[in-house]
C-alpha positions in Angstrom: 1.7 -9.2 14.4 3.9 -6.1 14.2 2.1 -2.8 13.8 3.1 -1.0 10.6 1.7 2.4 11.4 4.2 5.2 11.8 1.6 7.9 12.7 -1.9 7.9 14.2 -4.8 7.3 11.9 -8.2 8.9 12.5 -11.8 7.7 11.8 -13.1 9.9 9.0 -16.3 9.8 6.9 -15.6 12.4 4.4 -16.7 12.6 0.8 -13.8 13.4 -1.5 -12.8 13.4 -5.2 -9.9 11.4 -6.6 -8.5 12.0 -10.1 -6.3 9.4 -11.7 -4.2 10.4 -13.4 -3.9 13.8 -11.7 -6.0 16.4 -13.6 -8.4 13.8 -15.1 -12.1 13.8 -14.4 -12.6 13.2 -10.6 -14.3 10.1 -9.1 -16.4 10.6 -6.0 -15.3 8.3 -3.2 -15.6 8.0 0.6 -12.6 8.7 2.8 -12.8 6.3 5.7 -9.6 6.9 7.7 -7.0 9.6 7.5 -3.5 10.4 8.7 -0.9 13.0 8.0 0.8 10.5 5.6 -2.2 9.1 3.7 -5.7 7.7 3.8 -8.0 4.8 2.9 -11.0 5.0 0.6 -14.1 3.1 -0.2 -15.9 3.2 -3.5 -12.6 3.6 -5.4 -13.3 0.9 -8.0 -11.8 2.9 -10.9 -8.4 3.5 -9.2 -5.4 1.5 -10.3 -2.8 0.4 -7.7 0.8 1.7 -8.0 -0.3 4.8 -9.9 -0.3 8.5 -8.9 -3.5 10.4 -8.4 -4.8 13.6 -6.8 -7.2 13.8 -3.9 -9.4 16.7 -2.8 -12.0 17.4 -0.2 -13.5 20.3 1.7 -13.6 20.6 5.5 -15.0 23.5 7.5 -15.1 25.7 4.4 -11.4 25.0 3.6 -10.1 23.0 0.6 -7.6 20.2 0.9 -5.7 18.9 -2.1 -2.7 16.7 -2.4 -0.8 14.5 -4.9 -0.9 10.9 -3.8 0.1 7.4 -4.8 -2.3 4.4 -4.7 -0.3 2.0 -2.5 -2.9 -0.8 -2.4 -6.3 -1.7 -3.9 -8.8 -4.4 -3.0 -11.3 -6.2 -5.1 -14.1 -4.6 -3.0 -13.2 -1.1 -4.2 -11.1 -0.1 -1.2 -7.8 1.7 -1.7 -5.0 3.1 0.3 -3.3 6.4 -0.7 0.1 7.8 0.4 0.4 11.5 0.2 3.3 12.6 -1.9 3.2 16.3 -1.9 1.0 19.2 -0.8 1.6 22.9 -0.2 1.9 24.3 3.4 -1.7 25.6 3.4 -3.1 22.2 2.5 -0.8 20.6 5.1 -2.3 22.9 7.7 -5.8 22.0 6.7 -4.9 18.3 7.0 -3.5 18.7 10.5 -6.6 20.6 11.6 -8.9 17.9 10.2 -6.9 15.1 12.0 -7.0 17.1 15.3 -10.8 17.1 15.1 -11.3 13.4 14.4 -11.4 10.4 16.7 -8.3 8.2 16.7 -8.6 4.8 15.0 -7.8 2.0 17.5 -4.5 0.2 16.9 -5.9 -3.3 16.9 -9.1 -5.2 17.0 -10.7 -5.7 20.4 -11.1 -9.3 21.5 -14.6 -10.8 21.2 -16.6 -10.9 24.4 -16.7 -14.4 26.0 
């Protein structure tokens, strides 16, 4: 199977808010992995695939906010977001967060014999 990742992903367990459409009442969700291009969420039952949203979280006293698109959604409430736009200050926060997280392994390790 060919790897689709273009940038490293990082293990994250952050609580964040997602608004869909942008500016609507936020939904509290769990951010489970993060990259400079997007993230995946758990507990995102109310999100709709192929629609824009806004994501926000706080890290080390700094606010991160970005416009994003829901690229996929599972029946278990998981969702994947692709970041569409963010200002330079939020981009800097994102890079600092990623620099302080553990990289997500590229593939599943084989089961022990």
